[in-house]
N, C-alpha and C positions, 0 to 999 in steps of 0.2 A: 504494500500500500504506500501511496505517496500523499502527503498532506503539507499544507502551508503552515509555517510557523511565523506569525506576525510579531515583529519587534517595533514598538512605537511608544510615544509619550502619551498617547491617548489611553483612556481606560479600555480594558479588554472588551467590554460589552459594546464599545463604540467602534470596534474594528471588525468589519465583516469577515476578514480572512481568518479570524479565530474560529469560525464555524468549521465543523468537520468537513473536510474536502477529500478524504481518502477514497481512493477507488482502485480497483484491481487493474494491473497492466499485464496483458498477456504477451508472451514472447513466442512467436511461431517457431516451429521446428524448421531446421534447415531442409531445403529440397535436396534430393539425393545427389544431383550433379554438383551442387554447390559444396556439399560435404565431401564429395570425392575430390574436388579441386583443393579444398582445405587440407585434406590428408596428403595429397600429392605434393603440395607446397611445403608442408611441414617435413615430409620425408626428404624433399629436395634440400631443405635448409639444414637438416641434422644428420642425414644418412649418406652412405656412399651413392654414387651415381647409379641410377636405375636399380636401386635396392628393392624397390617395390613396383610391381607391375600394375597397370591400371585396373585389370580385372580383379585383383586382390583388394585394391582400394575400394572398388565398387561393391565387393562382397561385404567389406567392413561397414560401408555406408548403408547398405541394405539391412544389415543386422541392427545397426544403431538406430534406424528409423528416425533420422533427423536429429538425434541427440549427439551434439559435438563432443561433450564430455566423455560419453561412453566410447565413441569412435576413436578419440585420441588416446584413451586408455588402452584400447585394443592395439592400436598402432605402437604405443610405447611398450606394452607387454610383449608384443611380437618382436620388436626390435631388441629387447633384452634377450630373448631366446636366440635370435640370430647372432647377436654379439657373443653370448656365452658359448655358442657352438662354433665360433670363429668362421662363420659363413658370411658371404657378401650379399646374399639375396634372401628375401622372404619366401617361405613356402606356404602352401595352403594349410599344412599341418600346424604351422605356428599360429595362424589365425584361429583355427579350430580349437587348439588347446587353450588359448587365452580366453576365448568366448566361453568355453566350458567352465573355466575357473571363475568367470564373472556372472554365472547364472544366478547367484544370490545377491549380486550387487545392486543396491538401490540408493545408496548414500554417496553423494559427490565427494571427491577427495578434498575439496575446499572446506567442507564441513568438518572432516576428520582433522585437517591441519589447523583448524581454528580452535581445537581443543587445547586445554592446558598441556604443557610438556609432559607432566607425569602421566596423564591419560594416554598421550601418544606413545610413550615408552611402554606402557602396559599393552597397548594394541600391537606394538612391534613385536613384543615377546609372544603375544597370542598367535600371530600369524606365522611365527617361527615354529610353532608346535605342529605335530602331526595329528591326524584325525583321532587317533586313539587317546591322545592327551587332551582332547577337547570334548570328551564324552559327557562331561558335566562341568559346572562352574567350579566345584571343589577340585576335580581332577586338573583342570586348567590352572587353578590358583596354585596348586602344589607344584606344577611343572614350570611355572613362570619364575624366572630368576630375577629378583629385584633386590639388590643389596641395600638400597635406600628406602624401600617401602616394606612395611610389615605385611605378613600374609593376610591379615584381616583387612588392611587397606586395599590390597590388590583385589580381594574378593568383593569389597564394597564398590570399587571402581567398575568391576565387571557387571555387577547388578545395575549400577547407574547407567552404564553404556548400553545395556540391554533395554533399560527403561526408556532411554532416549532414542532407541532404534538404530544405534550405530552397529551393534551386534544383535544377533537373534538367539534366543534360547528355544531350541526345538526339541520336542520329546525324543529321547534316545530310543534306539531299537533294542537296547540292552534290557533284558527281562529281570525283574526282581520279584521275589516271592511276596514281599510285603512292602507296603508304602507306595508313595508316588514315584514313578520312574524318573530317573535323572534327565536333565535337559542338556543336550549337547550344545556347544557354543559355536555359532557360525558368524563370521564377519559379513556384514552387509555392505561392504565397500570393496573396491578393487584391491585385494590384499597384496598381490605381487607388485603392483605398481607403487602402492603405498610404501611397501618395505624398501624398495630400491630408492625412492625419493627420500624417505626418512634417513636411510643410511648415508645417502649423499649429503644431506644437511649436516649430519654429525661429523663428517670428514672435511667439509668445505670451510 
């Protein structure tokens, strides 16, 4: 929402702009071809020449459905895989793997990086864990190594992050004879991309 804030010497009730003027502003999705052009330009700026073919960029844009954030995350994640494998060009399998890992992503990275540093560090440790170590909040808490945070603080952070929608607590497939089944912890943001950018910030 956008509203006017009037600053004046007159009394507030004499200033019409103090009336509520908020209204929703919609931002349209990118058209596919525009998004393809953005991806190709970003690849040209940051990657080797002809690292990504136009059909692959088109596939990313098709999947992202006009969402530039998601499309650029896929591009970045695929570039990570290409670089780690010491290859010069993208393959279809790079895109497929990144998209598969982003199937739970609903939270933009800007939201994650706006969190306090201690929450970000807990999330970094969380995405470092394997699926077996995220079978419940307690299991994840025990596996997260934080020398400057107590175990109770890490657990509280995880519950708060789940409450705010940054991570998701999903009922585990593990069966228990008594009581409520544990809730496995799933990041709801592009975890691979977050981890690489977070690590880069720590070393820069």
